[in-house]
C-alpha positions in Angstrom: 25.8 -4.3 -70.4 28.2 -6.9 -69.3 31.0 -5.0 -70.9 30.3 -1.9 -68.7 30.3 -4.0 -65.5 33.5 -5.8 -66.3 35.1 -2.4 -67.2 34.2 -1.0 -63.8 35.6 -4.1 -62.1 38.9 -3.8 -64.0 39.1 -0.1 -63.0 38.8 -1.1 -59.4 41.5 -3.7 -59.8 43.7 -1.1 -61.5 43.7 1.3 -58.5 46.6 -0.6 -56.9 44.7 -3.4 -55.2 45.2 -6.7 -57.0 42.3 -9.0 -56.5 43.1 -12.6 -57.1 41.0 -14.8 -59.4 39.4 -16.7 -56.6 37.8 -13.6 -55.2 39.8 -13.4 -51.9 41.5 -10.2 -51.0 45.1 -10.4 -49.8 46.0 -8.9 -46.4 47.1 -5.3 -46.7 50.8 -4.8 -46.4 52.1 -2.8 -43.5 52.4 0.8 -44.4 55.8 2.5 -43.7 53.8 5.4 -42.2 52.5 3.2 -39.3 56.0 2.0 -38.4 57.3 5.5 -38.6 54.5 6.7 -36.3 55.2 3.9 -33.8 58.9 4.7 -33.7 58.2 8.4 -33.2 55.7 7.6 -30.4 58.2 5.3 -28.7 61.0 7.9 -29.0 58.7 10.6 -27.6 57.8 8.3 -24.6 61.5 7.6 -23.9 62.4 11.3 -24.0 59.4 12.1 -21.7 60.5 9.4 -19.2 64.1 10.6 -19.3 63.0 14.2 -18.6 60.8 13.1 -15.8 63.6 11.1 -14.2 66.0 14.1 -14.6 63.5 16.5 -12.9 62.9 14.1 -10.0 66.7 13.7 -9.5 67.2 17.4 -9.5 64.3 17.9 -7.1 65.6 15.4 -4.6 69.2 16.5 -4.8 68.3 20.1 -4.2 66.0 19.4 -1.3 68.1 19.9 1.8 67.5 18.6 5.3 65.8 21.2 7.4 67.9 20.6 10.5 70.9 22.8 11.0 69.6 25.9 9.3 70.8 29.2 10.7 69.3 32.6 9.6 71.7 35.6 9.5 70.0 39.0 9.3 72.1 41.8 7.9 71.4 45.5 7.6 73.7 47.8 5.7 76.1 44.9 5.5 76.4 44.5 9.3 75.1 41.4 11.1 72.3 42.4 13.5 70.9 39.0 14.5 71.5 35.3 14.2 68.6 32.8 14.6 69.0 29.0 14.9 65.9 27.8 13.0 65.9 24.2 14.1 65.5 25.2 17.7 62.4 27.3 17.1 59.3 25.6 18.3 56.7 28.4 18.5 56.4 31.0 15.7 57.2 34.6 16.7 57.6 38.0 15.1 59.9 40.9 15.6 60.5 44.3 13.9 63.7 45.5 12.3 63.8 49.3 12.1 65.5 50.8 9.0 67.9 53.7 9.1 65.5 55.8 6.9 62.6 55.5 9.3 60.9 52.4 7.8 60.6 49.0 9.3 60.3 45.3 8.4 58.3 42.8 10.4 60.0 39.4 10.3 58.3 36.1 11.3 60.3 33.1 12.5 58.7 29.7 12.2 60.1 26.3 12.9 62.6 25.7 10.1 61.5 28.8 8.1 61.8 32.6 8.1 60.1 35.4 6.2 59.2 39.0 6.1 55.4 39.4 6.6 55.2 43.2 6.5 57.3 46.1 5.2 56.6 49.7 4.5 58.8 49.9 1.4 57.1 50.9 -1.8 57.5 47.6 -3.8 57.1 45.0 -1.1 59.2 42.4 -3.0 60.6 41.1 0.3 57.0 40.3 1.5 56.2 38.5 -1.8 59.3 36.3 -1.4 57.4 34.4 1.3 58.9 32.1 3.8 62.3 30.6 3.0 63.5 27.2 4.2 66.5 26.5 2.0 69.9 28.1 1.4 69.3 28.7 -2.3 68.0 32.3 -2.2 68.1 35.0 0.4 65.3 37.4 1.3 66.3 40.9 0.3 64.6 44.3 1.0 66.7 46.8 -1.0 65.0 50.1 0.2 65.7 49.2 3.8 69.0 47.4 3.0 68.0 44.3 4.8 69.2 40.8 3.9 68.2 37.5 5.5 70.6 34.7 4.5 70.1 31.0 5.5 73.1 28.8 5.9 73.3 25.1 6.6 75.4 24.2 9.6 76.2 20.6 8.5 76.7 21.4 4.8 79.2 18.8 3.5 79.0 19.5 -0.2 79.1 22.8 -2.1 75.8 24.4 -3.0 74.5 24.8 -6.6 75.9 28.3 -7.1 79.6 27.6 -6.2 82.1 25.8 -8.4 
């Protein structure tokens, strides 16, 4: 019987864990997988922080001051109205008739402008919402209406120009 028990103990010892004679187990060696995992986690955290800082920088650089915005409303390529948005204190609406018989209802708010109603079939100009930056214009292609915002005190080129 003693031979069977000693054989089992030897098999356990042969699995890769060396048990010293005094019965104490040595501390496990650090596995290379743990250090690799920690390095990957650290690298992922650094990349995430870098991306977050880049997004915040882009957000704050593209955000323009609201003062000095002027809305230019064009129809068929001709300027029909100019509105100084930083002087508007009370929201108001007006209707722009189209040459084909349709119309667009434009609402002007302090530092913002948008089309709130149109009788065009797709109503993409209405879904654009209110615009308060110079990045994108509001366009109604069926009525050939364009609302473009420009910054009066623009000192640097915008994102689109070179």
